[in-house]
C-alpha positions, 0 to 999 in steps of 0.5 A: 474449460476455455476462455479468451485472452489477449496477447502482446499485440492485443489479438484475442486468442483462446486459452485452455484452463484446467478444471482443477484450477482453484482460482484465476489471477488476472494480469491486472491483479484481480482474482476470480474464483473459477470464472473466466473473463476477457482479461489476460489470465494465469493460474494462481499458485499456492503461496504459503510461507514455509516454516523457515520464512515464518521463523525469519520474518517473525510470523509467530504471533497468536491471534490475541497478540496480532490483535494487540499489535493491530490495536497499537498501530491502528492510528497509522491506518487512520492516517492512511485513510485520511491521506487517501481521501485527501485530494490537495497535495499540501493537505496530504503533506500535513497528514504525513507530518502528523503521522511522522509525529505519531511514529516518532512519539513511539520511540524512546529517543527525544531528538527525533520527536523534536525534529519531526515536530519542528518540521511538521510545524514548519509545514503548517506555516504560510512559508511551508505551504509555499515551499510544498507547493513550489516543490510540487510544481517543480516535480510536475514540470519534470514529468 
């Protein structure tokens, strides 16, 4: 089986792909199962956690425990969705503040709750908006 790839100089060249390849992982991160495309390709290896890695990183939850964990931390997914959908950088900072408040509320310490709440309240004021927009302008000027 063969396909085409591009080298570093953008020259098109033919590549041979073994038939036993399970799938193809492209240089841009896309994955195709058995299809050859015009993208640069390399064979995707089998990446599974070893028992030592599973023990080290705590990958020992059963299905129900995983679902309970996902349910408990699902508000972060909602904040992430809102963050991605928002276009205004200032509104994104408000969403990050709300997410930080939620995260701080998950701990037993009261100091972080108060600190994050004060910072989030500061962001919601006119002065906080002016500060965020000023910082964003400075970051853009550096680029």
